[in-house]
C-alpha positions as a Markdown table, in Angstrom:
| # | Residue | x | y | z |
|---|---|---|---|---|
| 1 | Unk | 171.3 | -121.1 | 132.7 |
| 2 | Unk | 168.0 | -122.2 | 131.6 |
| 3 | Unk | 165.5 | -120.0 | 129.9 |
| 4 | Unk | 163.4 | -119.1 | 132.8 |
| 5 | Unk | 166.2 | -117.7 | 134.7 |
| 6 | Unk | 167.3 | -115.9 | 131.4 |
| 7 | Unk | 163.6 | -114.4 | 131.1 |
| 8 | Unk | 163.8 | -113.3 | 135.0 |
| 9 | Unk | 167.1 | -111.3 | 134.2 |
| 10 | Unk | 165.8 | -109.7 | 131.2 |
| 11 | Unk | 162.1 | -109.2 | 132.0 |
| 12 | Unk | 162.1 | -105.7 | 130.6 |
| 13 | Unk | 163.3 | -106.8 | 127.3 |
| 14 | Unk | 160.9 | -109.3 | 126.6 |
| 15 | Unk | 158.0 | -106.7 | 125.9 |
| 16 | Unk | 160.3 | -104.5 | 124.0 |
| 17 | Unk | 161.5 | -107.3 | 121.7 |
| 18 | Unk | 157.6 | -108.5 | 121.5 |
| 19 | Unk | 156.5 | -104.9 | 120.5 |
| 20 | Unk | 159.3 | -104.6 | 118.0 |
| 21 | Unk | 158.5 | -107.8 | 116.3 |
| 22 | Unk | 154.6 | -107.1 | 116.2 |
| 23 | Unk | 155.2 | -103.5 | 115.1 |
| 24 | Unk | 157.5 | -104.8 | 112.3 |
| 25 | Unk | 155.0 | -107.3 | 111.4 |
| 26 | Unk | 152.2 | -104.9 | 111.3 |
| 27 | Unk | 154.3 | -102.4 | 109.3 |
| 28 | Unk | 155.2 | -104.8 | 106.8 |
| 29 | Unk | 151.5 | -106.0 | 106.3 |
| 30 | Unk | 150.5 | -102.6 | 105.9 |
| 31 | Unk | 152.9 | -101.7 | 103.3 |
| 32 | Unk | 151.8 | -104.9 | 101.5 |
| 33 | Unk | 148.3 | -103.9 | 101.8 |
| 34 | Unk | 149.1 | -100.7 | 100.4 |
| 35 | Unk | 151.0 | -102.0 | 97.5 |
| 36 | Unk | 148.2 | -104.2 | 96.6 |
| 37 | Unk | 145.7 | -101.2 | 96.6 |
| 38 | Unk | 148.0 | -99.1 | 94.3 |
| 39 | Unk | 148.3 | -102.2 | 91.9 |
| 40 | Unk | 144.6 | -102.3 | 91.9 |
| 41 | Unk | 143.9 | -98.6 | 91.3 |
| 42 | Unk | 146.8 | -98.8 | 88.7 |
| 43 | Unk | 144.7 | -101.5 | 86.9 |
| 44 | Unk | 141.6 | -99.6 | 87.2 |
| 45 | Unk | 143.1 | -96.6 | 85.8 |
| 46 | Unk | 144.4 | -98.7 | 82.7 |
| 47 | Unk | 141.0 | -99.9 | 82.2 |
| 48 | Unk | 139.5 | -96.4 | 82.5 |
| 49 | Unk | 141.9 | -95.1 | 80.1 |
| 50 | Unk | 140.8 | -98.2 | 77.5 |
| 51 | Unk | 137.3 | -97.2 | 78.2 |
| 52 | Unk | 137.9 | -93.5 | 77.5 |
| 53 | Unk | 139.6 | -94.3 | 74.2 |
| 54 | Unk | 136.7 | -96.5 | 73.2 |
| 55 | Unk | 134.3 | -93.8 | 74.2 |
| 56 | Unk | 136.2 | -91.1 | 72.3 |
| 57 | Unk | 136.2 | -93.3 | 69.3 |
| 58 | Unk | 132.4 | -93.8 | 69.5 |
| 59 | Unk | 131.6 | -90.0 | 70.0 |
| 60 | Unk | 133.9 | -89.2 | 66.9 |
| 61 | Unk | 131.7 | -91.8 | 64.9 |
| 62 | Unk | 128.6 | -90.3 | 66.1 |
| 63 | Unk | 129.9 | -86.8 | 65.2 |
| 64 | Unk | 130.6 | -88.0 | 61.7 |
| 65 | Unk | 127.3 | -89.6 | 61.4 |
| 66 | Unk | 125.5 | -86.4 | 62.6 |
| 67 | Unk | 127.6 | -84.3 | 60.1 |
| 68 | Unk | 126.4 | -86.7 | 57.5 |
| 69 | Unk | 122.7 | -86.4 | 58.6 |
| 70 | Unk | 122.8 | -82.6 | 58.9 |
| 71 | Unk | 124.5 | -82.7 | 55.2 |
| 72 | Unk | 121.4 | -84.9 | 53.9 |
| 73 | Unk | 118.9 | -82.7 | 55.7 |
| 74 | Unk | 120.2 | -79.6 | 54.0 |
| 75 | Unk | 120.3 | -81.3 | 50.6 |
| 76 | Unk | 116.6 | -82.4 | 51.3 |
| 77 | Unk | 115.7 | -78.6 | 51.9 |
| 78 | Unk | 117.4 | -77.7 | 48.8 |
| 79 | Unk | 115.6 | -80.2 | 47.0 |
| 80 | Unk | 112.3 | -79.1 | 48.5 |
| 81 | Unk | 112.8 | -75.5 | 47.6 |
| 82 | Unk | 113.9 | -76.5 | 43.9 |
| 83 | Unk | 110.7 | -78.7 | 43.7 |
| 84 | Unk | 108.2 | -75.8 | 45.1 |
| 85 | Unk | 109.9 | -73.4 | 42.5 |
| 86 | Unk | 109.3 | -75.9 | 39.7 |
| 87 | Unk | 105.8 | -76.5 | 40.8 |
| 88 | Unk | 105.2 | -72.7 | 40.9 |
| 89 | Unk | 106.7 | -72.2 | 37.5 |
| 90 | Unk | 104.3 | -75.0 | 36.1 |
| 91 | Unk | 101.5 | -73.4 | 38.0 |
| 92 | Unk | 102.4 | -70.0 | 36.2 |
| 93 | Unk | 102.6 | -72.2 | 32.8 |
| 94 | Unk | 99.3 | -73.9 | 33.3 |
| 95 | Unk | 97.6 | -70.4 | 34.1 |
| 96 | Unk | 99.0 | -68.9 | 30.8 |
| 97 | Unk | 98.0 | -71.8 | 28.8 |
| 98 | Unk | 94.5 | -71.4 | 30.2 |
| 99 | Unk | 94.1 | -68.0 | 29.1 |
C-alpha cells in the first residue's frame, strides 16, 4: 500500500489529525506566551516593590528633615520673643534713666 491509497482510505482522519496537531501547537504557544507575560509581570512587581521601599525611605528622611525644620522654627520664634522682651526691658530701663 502506498501513501496515496492510505490517505484515500482515511480521508476523514487527515483533517482531524491536522486540527489536533494545530490546536496542540497553538495551545502550547499560548501557554508559553502566558508564562512569559507572568514572568515579566513578576519582574515588574519586584521592581515596583524596590521602588516603593526607596520612596518610603526618602519620605521618612523628608519627615525627619521637616521635623528638624519645625523645631528650628520654634526655637527661632522663642528666641525672637526673648529678644523682644529684652528690648522692651531695656527700653523701660532707658526711660527710667532719662527721668
